[in-house]
C-alpha positions, 0 to 999 in steps of 0.5 A: 161661974159668972156668966153674961149675955152678949145681947142684953149684957145681963150678968148672973151666976150659974153652975153651967152655961144655959142655952138661952139668957134667963132675962131676954131669952136670946138663944146661944148668947150666954158666955163666961164673963171676962175677969180683970185678969183675963183682960190683962192676960190678953193685953200681954200678948199684944 
């Protein structure tokens, strides 16, 4: 899955979400990266 860090915006791919960012080591900042379709789906509800 595609992931990104909310602190440093580092983007990477892994099988599961790690506890900390592999680049800046911030704990709990890694989330799934939004796709273009996710953004379009969210805009449809506004």
